[in-house]
C-alpha positions in Angstrom: 0.0 0.0 0.0 1.4 3.4 -1.1 0.2 6.3 1.1 3.2 8.7 0.8 1.4 12.0 0.1 1.6 14.4 3.0 2.9 17.7 1.7 2.4 19.9 -1.3 5.8 18.8 -2.6 4.6 15.2 -2.3 1.6 16.0 -4.6 3.9 17.8 -7.1 6.3 14.8 -7.2 3.3 12.5 -7.7 2.2 14.5 -10.7 5.8 14.5 -12.0 5.5 10.8 -12.3 2.7 11.0 -14.8 5.2 12.2 -17.4 7.4 9.2 -17.8 10.4 9.5 -20.2 10.2 7.3 -23.2 13.1 6.4 -25.5 13.6 8.9 -28.2 14.2 7.7 -31.7 17.8 7.7 -32.9 16.9 9.7 -35.9 15.1 12.5 -34.0 16.6 13.0 -30.6 14.7 16.3 -30.1 12.3 17.4 -27.4 8.9 15.9 -28.2 10.4 12.8 -30.0 9.4 10.9 -26.9 7.6 11.8 -23.8 9.5 14.6 -22.0 10.5 13.7 -18.5 9.9 16.2 -15.7 11.3 16.4 -12.2 14.5 14.5 -12.9 14.7 14.5 -16.7 18.4 14.4 -16.6 18.8 11.4 -18.9 16.7 13.0 -21.7 18.7 16.2 -21.6 22.0 14.4 -21.3 21.2 12.7 -24.6 20.0 15.9 -26.1 23.3 17.8 -25.3 25.6 14.9 -26.1 26.1 15.9 -29.8 27.6 19.4 -29.7 27.2 19.6 -33.5 23.5 19.0 -33.3 20.9 21.1 -35.1 19.3 22.8 -32.1 19.4 26.6 -32.9 20.3 27.5 -29.3 23.6 25.5 -29.4 25.3 28.6 -31.0 27.6 30.5 -28.6 25.5 33.7 -28.8 23.3 35.5 -26.2 19.6 36.1 -26.6 19.0 39.4 -28.5 16.5 40.6 -25.9 18.9 40.0 -23.0 21.7 41.9 -24.8 19.2 44.7 -25.6 18.2 45.1 -22.0 21.9 45.3 -20.9 22.8 47.8 -23.6 19.8 50.0 -22.8 20.8 50.1 -19.1 17.7 48.2 -17.9 19.9 45.6 -16.3 22.9 46.7 -14.2 25.7 44.3 -13.3 25.0 42.4 -10.2 24.4 38.8 -9.1 22.7 36.7 -11.8 21.3 33.2 -12.1 21.1 31.6 -15.5 18.3 29.0 -15.0 18.5 26.1 -17.4 21.8 27.4 -18.7 22.4 24.7 -21.3 25.8 25.3 -23.0 26.1 28.6 -21.2 25.7 31.1 -23.9 23.8 33.7 -21.8 25.9 33.0 -18.8 29.0 33.8 -20.8 27.5 37.1 -22.0 26.5 38.2 -18.5 30.0 37.4 -17.1 31.6 39.4 -19.9 29.4 42.3 -18.9 30.4 42.4 -15.3 27.8 40.2 -13.7 28.6 37.6 -11.0 27.0 34.6 -12.5 25.6 31.3 -11.2 24.6 29.0 -14.1 22.4 26.0 -13.3 21.2 23.1 -15.5 19.7 19.7 -14.8 22.0 18.0 -17.3 25.7 17.2 -16.3 26.4 16.9 -20.0 25.1 20.5 -20.7 27.1 21.8 -17.7 30.3 20.1 -18.9 29.9 21.8 -22.3 29.2 25.2 -20.6 32.3 24.8 -18.4 34.4 24.1 -21.5 33.1 27.3 -23.1 33.8 29.3 -20.0 37.3 27.9 -19.7 38.0 28.8 -23.3 36.7 32.3 -22.7 38.4 32.8 -19.4 35.1 33.5 -17.8 34.6 33.2 -14.0 31.2 31.5 -13.6 29.9 29.2 -10.8 28.2 26.2 -12.4 25.6 24.2 -10.6 24.1 20.9 -11.6 20.7 19.7 -10.4 17.0 20.3 -10.2 16.3 23.9 -9.2 13.3 22.9 -7.2 15.2 20.4 -5.0 18.6 21.9 -4.6 19.3 22.9 -1.0 18.8 26.6 -0.2 22.4 26.9 0.8 23.5 25.8 -2.7 21.0 27.9 -4.7 21.1 30.6 -2.2 20.3 34.0 -3.7 19.4 36.7 -3.6 19.9 37.3 -7.3 19.5 40.7 -8.9 18.7 39.0 -12.2 17.3 35.6 -13.1 17.5 34.6 -16.8 15.4 31.8 -18.2 15.7 31.1 -21.9 13.8 27.8 -22.5 13.4 26.3 -19.0 9.9 27.5 -18.1 8.2 26.2 -21.2 9.4 22.7 -20.5 7.8 22.5 -17.1 4.4 20.7 -16.6 1.7 23.0 -15.4 1.9 22.0 -11.7 5.6 22.9 -11.6 4.7 26.6 -12.2 3.9 26.6 -8.4 7.5 25.5 -7.7 8.9 28.0 -10.2 7.1 31.0 -8.6 8.1 29.8 -5.2 11.7 29.7 -6.4 11.5 33.2 -7.7 10.0 34.4 -4.5 12.9 32.8 -2.6 15.9 33.8 -4.7 15.0 37.0 -6.6 16.1 40.1 -4.8 13.7 43.0 -4.1 14.0 45.2 -7.2 15.5 42.3 -9.1 14.6 41.3 -12.7 13.4 38.2 -14.5 14.3 37.9 -18.2 12.2 35.1 -19.7 12.0 33.6 -23.2 9.4 30.9 -23.9 7.4 29.3 -26.8 4.9 31.7 -28.3 1.3 30.6 -28.8 -0.8 31.7 -31.8 1.3 31.2 -34.9 1.5 27.4 -35.2 5.2 27.5 -34.2 7.0 25.7 -31.4 5.1 24.5 -28.3 1.8 22.9 -27.6 -1.4 25.0 -27.1 -3.4 22.3 -25.4 -5.2 23.3 -22.3 -3.4 22.4 -19.1 -5.7 19.5 -18.2 -5.0 17.8 -21.5 -1.3 17.3 -20.7 -2.4 15.2 -17.7 -5.0 13.2 -19.7 -2.4 12.4 -22.4 0.5 12.2 -20.0 2.9 14.0 -22.2 4.1 17.6 -22.8 4.4 17.5 -26.6 7.9 19.0 -26.5 7.0 22.0 -24.5 4.1 24.4 -23.7 3.3 27.5 -25.7 2.2 30.7 -23.9 0.2 33.8 -24.8 1.0 37.2 -23.4 -2.2 37.1 -21.4 -1.2 33.8 -19.8 2.3 35.1 -18.9 0.9 38.2 -17.4 -1.5 36.1 -15.3 1.2 33.7 -14.1 3.7 36.4 -13.3 1.1 38.9 -11.9 3.2 39.3 -8.8 5.9 41.0 -10.8 5.9 44.3 -12.7 5.9 43.9 -16.5 8.6 46.1 -18.0 8.5 44.7 -21.5 6.9 41.8 -23.5 7.5 41.2 -27.2 8.4 38.6 -29.8 12.0 37.7 -30.0 13.6 39.4 -33.0 14.9 37.1 -35.7 18.7 37.3 -36.1 20.7 36.1 -39.1 23.3 33.5 -39.0 26.0 36.2 -39.2 24.6 38.1 -36.2 26.5 38.0 -32.9 23.1 37.5 -31.2 20.6 34.7 -31.0 17.0 35.4 -32.1 14.1 33.3 -33.4 10.6 34.6 -33.9 8.7 31.7 -32.2 9.6 32.9 -28.7 8.0 35.4 -26.5 10.4 37.5 -24.5 9.5 39.3 -21.3 11.2 41.5 -18.7 9.7 41.5 -15.3 10.7 43.3 -12.1 10.1 42.4 -8.5 8.9 45.3 -6.3 11.6 46.9 -4.2 11.4 46.3 -0.5 
């Protein structure tokens, strides 16, 4: 007999278990090729990042164009930053080169190893962390951070883990701090599923990620002040910046104490 649910985290972990990882096909090791694991989806992402020459557009060593624009416009001043779901570290490297003290976190050891190699080549001083942001001890993911950057982590979370995400922001984002978010955009038939939240549980899969509308993002992050929300601008292959039009970008600010 299994009667393990006692806390909210027990419920969230139980729901995580609905989304079991299935083997991806060898010919299409992309998110959505099989069911996307949640909670500890390390094995999926380890396979995803194993081929550094893979076709994923965000493998390029370029920062998000919106993040660079915020820094260049003076909306983000150097301070302590967390790159949440850092992948190969492209945004972390940009922030470090612009005077930020950067912690970069990813669930995948393979991604973190790649990011460390890039940081070593660039001579960047970045603290890399590996693990699940929702279960890392508070003395490891300690905060407070003046800036949290999320380029592609949020839209891979199942709906119930938004609760954990908002709790994490509440814990680590400093008063007056900023969240820079990029996620799949709903409404144009691009990347990300537009199914209602309940359908993901009925089907027990995330379809490669969740698409969001501006209204949904404003509702979810209603505890933060919206500074800017727009489509990511498309950048050419020759550009020093990363930009694809199927993402929403948002800049939010937490109220000062």
